[in-house]
Every structure is written in structure tokens, then in C-alpha cells.
C-alpha positions as CSV (number, residue, x, y, z in Angstrom):
1,M,-85.5,102.3,-47.5
2,A,-86.6,98.4,-48.0
3,G,-87.8,98.9,-44.6
4,R,-90.1,101.7,-44.6
5,V,-90.9,100.3,-48.6
6,A,-91.9,96.8,-46.4
7,R,-94.1,98.4,-43.5
8,Q,-95.9,100.7,-46.1
9,R,-96.7,97.6,-48.3
10,L,-97.3,95.6,-45.1
11,L,-100.2,98.4,-44.4
12,V,-101.6,97.8,-47.2
13,A,-102.1,93.9,-47.0
14,E,-103.2,94.6,-43.3
15,R,-106.1,96.7,-44.4
16,Q,-106.8,94.4,-47.1
17,G,-107.2,91.8,-44.5
18,L,-108.8,93.6,-41.9
19,K,-111.1,94.1,-44.8
20,L,-111.8,90.5,-45.8
21,A,-112.1,90.2,-41.6
22,V,-115.1,92.1,-41.5
23,V,-116.9,90.7,-44.5
24,C,-116.4,87.1,-43.4
25,R,-117.6,88.3,-40.0
26,T,-120.8,90.0,-41.7
27,A,-121.3,86.9,-43.4
28,A,-121.3,85.0,-40.0
29,V,-123.6,87.3,-38.4
30,A,-126.4,86.8,-41.6
31,F,-125.8,83.3,-41.7
32,G,-126.9,83.6,-37.5
33,M,-130.1,85.7,-38.9
34,L,-130.7,83.1,-41.5
35,W,-130.3,80.2,-39.2
36,L,-132.8,81.7,-36.5
37,T,-134.9,83.1,-38.3
38,V,-135.5,80.0,-40.8
39,G,-134.1,76.8,-38.5
40,W,-135.9,77.9,-35.6
41,N,-139.3,78.4,-37.7
42,L,-138.7,74.9,-38.9
43,A,-138.5,73.5,-35.8
44,G,-141.7,75.0,-34.4
45,F,-139.5,77.7,-32.3
46,V,-140.3,81.7,-32.5
47,P,-137.1,83.1,-32.9
48,S,-135.4,85.7,-30.3
49,P,-136.6,89.6,-31.0
50,M,-133.1,89.3,-28.5
51,A,-130.9,87.6,-30.2
52,M,-132.1,89.3,-33.6
53,T,-131.5,92.9,-32.8
54,A,-128.8,91.4,-31.3
55,L,-126.8,90.1,-34.6
56,A,-128.3,93.2,-36.7
57,L,-126.3,95.2,-34.7
58,F,-123.3,93.7,-35.0
59,G,-124.3,93.6,-38.7
60,V,-124.1,97.2,-38.6
61,I,-121.0,97.6,-36.4
62,G,-119.4,95.4,-39.6
63,V,-120.5,97.2,-42.2
64,A,-119.5,101.0,-40.5
65,S,-116.3,99.5,-39.8
66,Y,-115.3,98.0,-43.2
67,T,-116.6,101.6,-44.7
68,V,-113.5,103.6,-42.9
69,I,-110.6,101.4,-43.3
70,G,-108.6,102.9,-45.2
71,T,-110.1,107.0,-44.9
72,R,-108.8,109.2,-42.4
73,Y,-111.3,108.2,-40.0
74,E,-109.0,105.2,-39.7
75,R,-108.0,104.1,-36.1
76,W,-104.9,102.3,-35.2
77,W,-107.4,100.4,-32.0
78,L,-110.3,100.4,-34.4
79,K,-109.4,96.6,-35.3
80,Y,-108.7,95.7,-31.6
81,A,-112.0,97.3,-30.5
82,L,-113.6,95.1,-33.0
83,Y,-112.1,91.9,-32.2
84,A,-112.5,92.9,-28.6
85,I,-116.5,93.5,-28.8
86,D,-117.3,90.2,-30.9
87,I,-115.3,87.9,-28.5
88,L,-117.2,89.3,-25.4
89,A,-120.1,88.8,-27.3
90,V,-119.7,85.6,-27.8
91,C,-118.4,84.6,-24.3
92,A,-121.5,86.9,-23.3
93,V,-123.9,84.2,-25.1
94,F,-123.2,81.9,-22.5
95,V,-123.9,84.0,-19.3
96,V,-127.4,85.9,-21.1
97,I,-129.1,83.0,-23.3
98,P,-130.6,80.8,-21.2
99,V,-129.6,77.1,-21.9
100,S,-133.5,76.1,-22.5
101,R,-136.0,78.2,-22.8
102,F,-138.1,75.5,-21.7
103,A,-136.1,75.1,-18.7
104,P,-134.8,78.3,-17.4
105,E,-134.1,77.2,-14.0
106,L,-131.2,74.7,-15.8
107,P,-127.4,76.6,-14.5
108,Q,-126.0,78.6,-17.0
109,V,-123.2,76.8,-16.4
110,L,-124.0,73.4,-18.6
111,A,-123.9,76.0,-21.3
112,F,-120.1,75.8,-20.9
113,R,-120.8,72.2,-21.0
114,A,-122.6,71.7,-23.7
115,F,-121.2,73.7,-26.3
116,G,-118.0,74.7,-24.9
117,V,-114.9,77.1,-26.1
118,H,-114.2,76.1,-29.4
119,Y,-116.9,79.0,-30.5
120,L,-114.5,81.3,-30.1
121,F,-111.4,79.6,-32.4
122,P,-112.9,80.7,-36.0
123,L,-112.6,84.4,-34.2
124,V,-109.3,83.9,-33.4
125,A,-108.2,82.1,-36.3
126,M,-110.2,84.8,-38.5
127,A,-107.8,87.5,-37.1
128,C,-104.7,86.2,-39.4
129,L,-106.1,87.5,-42.3
130,T,-105.2,91.1,-40.9
131,L,-101.6,89.7,-41.2
132,S,-101.3,91.2,-37.7
133,W,-99.4,89.1,-34.8
134,R,-100.5,91.8,-32.1
135,L,-104.4,91.1,-33.3
136,V,-104.2,87.7,-32.9
137,A,-102.4,87.7,-29.6
138,W,-104.7,90.0,-28.6
139,S,-107.8,87.9,-30.0
140,G,-106.1,85.3,-27.3
141,V,-105.6,86.9,-24.9
142,I,-109.3,88.7,-24.8
143,A,-111.0,85.0,-25.5
144,V,-109.4,83.7,-22.3
145,A,-110.1,86.5,-20.6
146,G,-113.6,86.7,-21.5
147,W,-114.4,82.9,-21.2
148,W,-113.3,83.5,-17.8
149,A,-115.2,86.4,-16.8
150,A,-118.3,84.4,-18.4
151,F,-117.5,81.4,-16.5
152,G,-117.3,83.3,-13.3
153,L,-120.7,85.1,-14.3
154,A,-122.3,81.9,-14.7
155,I,-121.4,80.1,-11.4
156,A,-121.6,83.2,-9.3
157,N,-124.9,82.1,-7.9
158,M,-124.6,79.0,-7.9
159,E,-125.4,77.2,-3.8
160,Q,-123.1,74.4,-4.3
161,R,-119.9,74.0,-7.3
162,L,-118.8,70.6,-8.3
163,S,-115.1,69.4,-9.5
164,W,-113.3,66.8,-10.3
165,R,-111.6,67.3,-6.8
166,D,-115.1,66.1,-5.4
167,L,-114.3,62.8,-7.0
168,P,-113.5,60.2,-4.2
169,A,-109.9,58.9,-4.9
170,E,-110.9,56.1,-6.3
171,P,-114.6,56.7,-8.1
172,T,-116.7,53.9,-9.1
173,A,-118.4,54.5,-12.3
174,D,-121.8,55.3,-9.7
175,A,-119.4,57.7,-8.1
176,Y,-118.0,59.3,-11.2
177,L,-121.7,59.5,-13.2
178,K,-123.3,61.5,-10.2
179,V,-120.3,64.3,-9.7
180,F,-119.9,64.3,-13.6
181,L,-124.0,64.3,-14.4
182,S,-124.6,66.7,-11.5
183,P,-126.1,70.4,-12.6
184,D,-124.0,71.5,-9.9
185,F,-121.2,70.0,-12.1
186,V,-118.6,73.1,-13.1
187,G,-115.5,71.5,-14.0
188,Y,-112.4,74.4,-13.3
189,G,-109.9,71.5,-14.6
190,S,-111.8,71.0,-17.7
191,R,-112.3,75.4,-18.1
192,L,-108.5,75.7,-17.7
193,Q,-108.0,72.8,-20.2
194,E,-110.2,74.9,-22.8
195,T,-108.5,78.1,-22.2
196,V,-104.9,76.9,-22.1
197,L,-105.5,75.0,-25.9
198,L,-107.0,78.6,-26.7
199,M,-104.3,80.4,-26.0
200,I,-101.7,77.9,-27.0
201,A,-103.5,78.0,-30.4
202,A,-103.5,82.0,-30.4
203,V,-99.8,81.7,-30.0
204,I,-98.9,79.6,-32.8
205,L,-101.2,81.7,-34.5
206,A,-99.6,84.6,-33.9
207,L,-95.9,82.8,-34.8
208,A,-97.0,82.3,-37.8
209,V,-98.3,85.1,-39.3
210,Y,-95.2,87.0,-37.7
211,R,-93.1,84.5,-39.8
212,A,-95.1,85.2,-42.8
213,R,-94.6,89.0,-41.8
214,C,-90.4,88.5,-41.7
215,V,-90.8,86.4,-44.7
216,F,-92.7,89.7,-46.7
217,V,-90.3,91.7,-45.3
218,A,-87.0,89.7,-46.7
219,Q,-89.0,89.2,-49.6
220,V,-89.2,93.3,-50.4
221,E,-85.9,93.7,-49.4
222,A,-84.8,91.2,-52.2
223,E,-86.7,92.8,-54.9
224,Q,-85.8,96.1,-53.8
225,A,-81.5,95.2,-53.4
226,R,-82.8,93.8,-57.1
227,E,-84.5,96.9,-58.4
228,R,-81.0,99.1,-57.2
229,A,-78.8,96.7,-58.9
230,V,-80.9,97.4,-62.3
231,R,-80.9,101.2,-61.5
232,T,-77.1,100.9,-60.8
233,F,-76.1,98.9,-64.1
234,G,-79.0,99.2,-66.2
235,R,-77.9,101.7,-68.6
236,F,-74.3,100.1,-68.7
237,V,-74.7,96.3,-69.0
238,P,-77.3,94.3,-71.3
239,E,-80.3,92.6,-69.0
240,T,-79.2,89.8,-69.3
241,I,-76.4,90.5,-66.8
242,A,-77.8,93.0,-64.7
243,E,-80.4,90.0,-64.1
244,R,-77.2,88.4,-63.1
245,L,-76.5,90.8,-60.4
246,A,-80.0,91.2,-59.4
247,S,-80.0,87.6,-58.6
248,N,-76.7,87.5,-56.8
249,R,-77.3,89.7,-53.8
250,G,-73.8,89.5,-52.1
251,A,-72.4,90.8,-55.1
252,L,-72.8,95.0,-54.9
253,A,-71.5,94.1,-51.1
254,P,-68.4,95.9,-50.1
255,Q,-65.2,93.4,-51.4
256,V,-61.7,92.7,-52.2
257,R,-61.4,90.7,-55.1
258,H,-58.4,90.4,-57.6
259,G,-59.7,91.5,-61.1
260,V,-59.0,93.8,-64.2
261,A,-59.5,97.2,-64.4
262,L,-59.6,98.7,-68.2
263,V,-59.9,102.9,-68.6
264,L,-60.8,104.1,-71.7
265,D,-60.7,107.3,-73.4
266,I,-60.9,109.2,-76.6
267,E,-57.9,111.0,-78.5
268,N,-58.2,114.4,-79.2
269,F,-62.0,114.4,-78.4
270,T,-61.5,118.2,-77.6
271,A,-60.5,119.1,-81.1
272,Y,-63.1,117.1,-82.1
273,A,-65.9,118.3,-80.4
274,D,-64.7,121.7,-81.2
275,G,-66.6,123.5,-84.1
276,R,-69.5,120.9,-84.3
277,P,-73.3,121.2,-82.9
278,P,-73.2,119.9,-79.7
279,E,-76.1,117.4,-80.6
280,E,-73.9,115.7,-83.2
281,V,-71.2,115.4,-80.9
282,I,-73.5,114.2,-78.5
283,E,-75.1,111.6,-80.4
284,T,-71.6,110.3,-82.0
285,L,-70.7,110.2,-78.1
286,G,-73.2,108.2,-77.3
287,A,-73.4,105.8,-79.6
288,F,-69.9,104.9,-79.7
289,L,-70.2,104.9,-76.0
290,A,-73.6,102.4,-76.1
291,R,-71.3,100.1,-78.6
292,S,-68.7,100.0,-76.2
293,A,-70.5,98.6,-73.0
294,E,-72.1,96.1,-75.5
295,A,-68.5,94.9,-76.3
296,I,-67.3,94.9,-72.5
297,S,-70.3,92.8,-71.7
298,R,-69.7,90.3,-74.5
299,R,-67.0,89.7,-72.9
300,E,-68.7,90.0,-69.2
301,G,-67.2,92.9,-68.1
302,V,-69.2,95.5,-66.1
303,V,-68.9,99.0,-67.0
304,I,-68.4,100.7,-64.0
305,S,-68.7,104.5,-65.0
306,F,-68.9,106.7,-68.1
307,T,-66.2,109.6,-67.7
308,G,-67.0,112.0,-70.0
309,D,-65.3,111.2,-73.4
310,G,-64.3,107.5,-72.0
311,L,-65.6,105.4,-69.7
312,L,-64.1,103.1,-66.5
313,A,-65.0,99.0,-66.8
314,A,-64.1,95.7,-64.8
315,F,-64.0,92.1,-64.9
316,N,-64.1,89.7,-62.2
317,T,-66.2,92.2,-60.0
318,P,-68.9,92.4,-59.1
319,L,-69.7,89.2,-61.2
320,E,-66.9,86.9,-60.9
321,I,-65.9,85.2,-64.3
322,R,-63.0,82.6,-65.1
323,Q,-60.2,84.5,-66.8
324,P,-60.6,88.1,-66.3
325,E,-57.0,88.9,-68.1
326,R,-57.8,87.1,-70.9
327,A,-61.7,88.7,-71.1
328,A,-60.4,92.4,-70.8
329,L,-57.5,92.1,-73.6
330,D,-60.2,90.5,-76.0
331,A,-62.5,93.4,-75.0
332,A,-60.0,95.6,-75.9
333,S,-59.3,94.3,-79.1
334,D,-62.9,94.9,-79.6
335,L,-63.3,98.4,-78.2
336,L,-60.5,99.1,-80.9
337,K,-62.8,97.9,-83.5
338,C,-65.7,100.1,-82.2
339,A,-63.5,102.7,-82.3
340,A,-62.5,102.3,-85.6
341,A,-66.2,101.7,-86.8
342,A,-67.1,105.6,-85.3
343,G,-64.2,107.5,-86.4
344,F,-62.8,108.1,-83.1
345,R,-58.6,107.0,-82.0
346,V,-58.6,105.6,-78.0
347,R,-56.1,104.7,-75.5
348,I,-56.8,102.0,-73.2
349,G,-55.1,101.1,-69.6
350,L,-55.4,97.5,-68.6
351,A,-54.2,96.5,-65.0
352,A,-54.6,92.8,-63.3
353,G,-54.5,92.8,-59.1
354,Q,-57.1,93.4,-56.2
355,I,-59.9,95.7,-56.9
356,A,-62.0,96.8,-53.6
357,S,-65.7,97.0,-55.1
358,G,-68.9,98.1,-53.6
359,R,-71.6,100.5,-53.0
360,V,-71.1,104.6,-52.6
361,G,-73.3,107.6,-51.6
362,S,-76.8,107.9,-49.7
363,E,-79.6,105.4,-48.7
364,R,-82.1,107.2,-51.8
365,R,-79.3,107.5,-54.5
366,Q,-76.6,104.9,-54.9
367,A,-73.3,104.2,-57.3
368,F,-71.0,101.0,-57.5
369,T,-68.0,102.0,-57.8
370,I,-64.1,100.4,-57.9
371,Y,-61.1,101.5,-56.5
372,G,-57.5,100.9,-55.4
373,D,-54.1,100.1,-56.7
374,T,-55.4,98.2,-59.6
375,V,-57.8,101.1,-61.1
376,N,-55.4,103.9,-60.2
377,R,-52.4,101.6,-62.7
378,A,-54.7,101.4,-65.2
379,A,-55.8,104.7,-65.1
380,R,-52.2,106.1,-65.4
381,L,-51.5,103.1,-67.9
382,E,-53.7,104.9,-70.2
383,V,-52.4,108.1,-69.7
384,L,-49.1,106.9,-70.1
385,A,-50.0,105.4,-74.1
386,K,-50.3,109.3,-75.0
387,D,-46.8,109.3,-74.2
388,V,-45.3,106.2,-75.7
389,G,-47.4,106.9,-78.7
390,A,-49.5,103.7,-77.8
391,T,-52.8,102.8,-78.3
392,V,-53.4,100.0,-75.3
393,L,-50.9,99.3,-72.7
394,A,-51.1,96.5,-70.2
395,D,-49.4,95.9,-67.0
396,A,-47.1,92.4,-66.4
397,G,-50.2,90.8,-64.5
398,V,-52.2,91.1,-67.7
399,A,-49.7,90.5,-69.9
400,G,-48.9,87.4,-68.3
401,K,-51.7,86.1,-69.5
402,A,-51.8,86.8,-73.4
403,R,-51.5,84.6,-76.2
404,P,-49.6,85.5,-79.2
405,D,-52.0,86.5,-80.9
406,D,-52.9,89.3,-78.5
407,L,-49.7,91.1,-80.2
408,L,-48.2,92.5,-77.2
409,K,-45.1,93.9,-76.8
410,P,-42.6,94.5,-73.7
411,L,-41.7,98.6,-73.5
412,G,-39.6,97.4,-70.8
413,E,-39.5,99.2,-67.2
414,Q,-41.8,102.9,-67.5
415,K,-41.9,105.0,-65.0
416,I,-45.5,105.9,-63.9
417,R,-46.7,109.3,-61.9
418,G,-48.0,108.4,-58.6
419,F,-45.8,104.9,-58.0
420,E,-42.2,105.1,-56.8
421,A,-41.2,102.0,-58.5
422,P,-41.1,101.6,-62.2
423,L,-43.2,99.5,-63.7
424,A,-43.0,96.7,-66.5
425,V,-45.2,97.9,-69.2
426,W,-46.9,95.4,-72.8
427,S,-47.9,97.3,-75.6
428,K,-50.4,95.9,-78.0
429,Q,-49.4,96.4,-81.9
430,V,-52.3,97.5,-83.5
431,T,-51.6,97.4,-87.4
432,A,-54.3,99.9,-88.7
433,L,-56.2,102.6,-86.8
434,P,-58.7,105.3,-88.0
435,G,-57.6,108.7,-88.3
436,A,-57.3,110.7,-85.3
437,A,-60.7,111.9,-84.3
438,G,-61.2,115.8,-85.3
């Protein structure tokens, strides 16, 4: 799910970046036309009609490309073709445009020596705006290939070609200048260095864009995990606890941790609901469960699920707290007060031990759950409370952390359904309770 969302957002960002690149390209074309018109006139030259026509054509291509980006006419190869045209056009300038309009007999290779490959660097860098590392790498490859193709065409008709290897073993200054300043000097080594540096720069930029995409995807995944955590617990816990769960990426991962399970159920709720309007029952029940969830959250517990007329909560999972048993006992006392205020009588089971937790469900719909013997024991203690006439039952793990003011009384070992061996059970003494619901 997160991967699909990230790809969709990246696609939007790529399109926006491509539009920005086209705008920059069009601005460069406009500047070129201005320079040809104003600059050449100020210098006493007549602007080249061919150059003006070519720039105007490139401007039209840019505007046309901009209008189709994000529409049904857009194609994946559009940006690759656009960058290839721009880069090859710059390379073609070094072959087609004479070095000097007053000395057309000068070798065209002088254009490579006088101006150089640095004209291609802005085009490769501009590809980074699209956030497509493939386009950046493609631009680098096309630039290197186009530069060598243009260089090959420029020197194709030269009768003599001098290069660095034509220097003597120990060249004097005169010998060096004779070769280097010769119109026939092509400098294969210089062209090789230029293109190697250009390709290195393109690879580095492509890696930088790829890294930026990875960071973007990681941020989207973190955001999606945060949203899932908030969706999972946002209805059960206050916003502050939901934010803690969302900020802790490992909190919802499958894990086994010591904690306390709390199971609450309303006594005689069926009798209470019988004969009352459904909307009244739902409103009263909803208000009570909401206050109960708030009481559990105040003790740093988390409501895992609502079970009809009850709830299941956990302490120390998925949020880690220092004293889960102490927090659960305090929460149980708070829940009794909530029940008294609502006119309900409740039963609560508390059990301490290892609790397994994690997300379950499909990619589109998930829920967080806890399970294991500790959770089953808490549920059985809640049922046993009805049989022994108690309100709150706790196992040895919880009772071992109790204080005198918790008013826990040992009931001895009790046979609990689902467990082979009897379990030591403690009951919380309650001095005042409301009448049973109904």
C-alpha cells in the first residue's frame, strides 16, 4: 500500500519537475534569442536567420511538451526524447555553426577547443528537476555519445590530425606550442577527459536523485505507518497516545512482551437493554465505554478492542510502561468509578504474563490484537468473577505488585476452565457499588 502511494506521489513530483525543467528550457531559449538579437546588433552583426529559426523551433517544441504533460497524450518516452533532442542539438551546433563567420575555412574542431563540453552540463543537471534518475543517466549517455559523434563529424574531413601523442618525448616550449596551437590539433585525450568527467557527473547526479527518491519513499512509508497507527487506535485512545504509537514505528510490529491484560464486561447488560429504546442503550453504552477508554489511557494502557458491552485492554504493549501491574490495578479502580457513574455493575479480570501482539488483517484493513495464555487467563478470571460473586479478580502476577490500599483478598486456588492446574486468585474488595444494571 505504502509503495503504491509512494509511486503515485513520485509520478506527480516527476511531472511537476518535468514541467519546471521545460520552463527553464524555454527561458534559456528565450535568452538565446534575446542574445542573438540584442547582443549581435550591439556588436554590429546581423543575427543568423538559421539560428533564430532553430531557437524558435525549440521554443515551440518546449511549449508543446509542456501542454501534454499530465494529460492522456503524455507518453513515458516524451521526456527522454525531449532531452535527447536538446542535447543532440547542442552537439550539432559545434558541427554546423562555423567557428567564425569571417573565416569559414577554419577547422570546425576549433569550436571544441574554444568552447567545450561544459555547455552540456546544465542540460544534464536540469534533468535532476524531474526526480528521475533514469533520465539523468540517459542524459549523460546521450551527451557523451552526441559529443563524440559531433567530434567525429568535425574532424572527418581533416587531412591531418594532431594529438598529444604527436609531441616529442621531451618537448620544448616551441614544440609544445607548435602542436597545441596548430589548427590540426584535435586533442583526443582532451575529448576523452571531458566526456569521462561529464559521465562521472551524470552518474553522481543520478545516484543523488535515486537516493532522494529512496528517502522520499521511506518518508511516505513512515507516514503511512503513522496513519495506520492513528486509524487503528485513534478511536480507542487519546490523541497523545495515538501520536506516541505513530511515532514508534516498531510498536505495532509482532512481538512478545511481559504485560497485563484487562478484560471488562457489564453485568446483566442484556436485561438492561431489554425494553429500552435502542438509541438510548447505544448512547449510554457508548458514553460509558468512552469514559472507560479515557480512564485506561490515563494509566498508560491501550484499549485493544471493544467487545460488545465490554472491552479488552493491555498495559505495557504496544506502549512500553514501567509498572504495568500497578497501572492495571489503578485503572481497574478508575473503571469501577466510571461504572458507578453510569449505573452499571461490571466484572474485571486482570492477568500478568507474556503477551503476544501485532497487526492482523489484510493490506487494506488491519487491526491490532493481543493473544496468548495471559489474555485467556484475564478473560477466564472475568467469567469466574460472576461465579464467585466478585467484581475484580486478579492472578498472582498482578497481586504480587498490589499495595494494601488495593484491598486485594486471596481466594485461594480456583479451577478455571481451559487451564489444567488450579490458579491462585485474588479478589478486590469493593465497599460501595451501584445496583446491577436493569
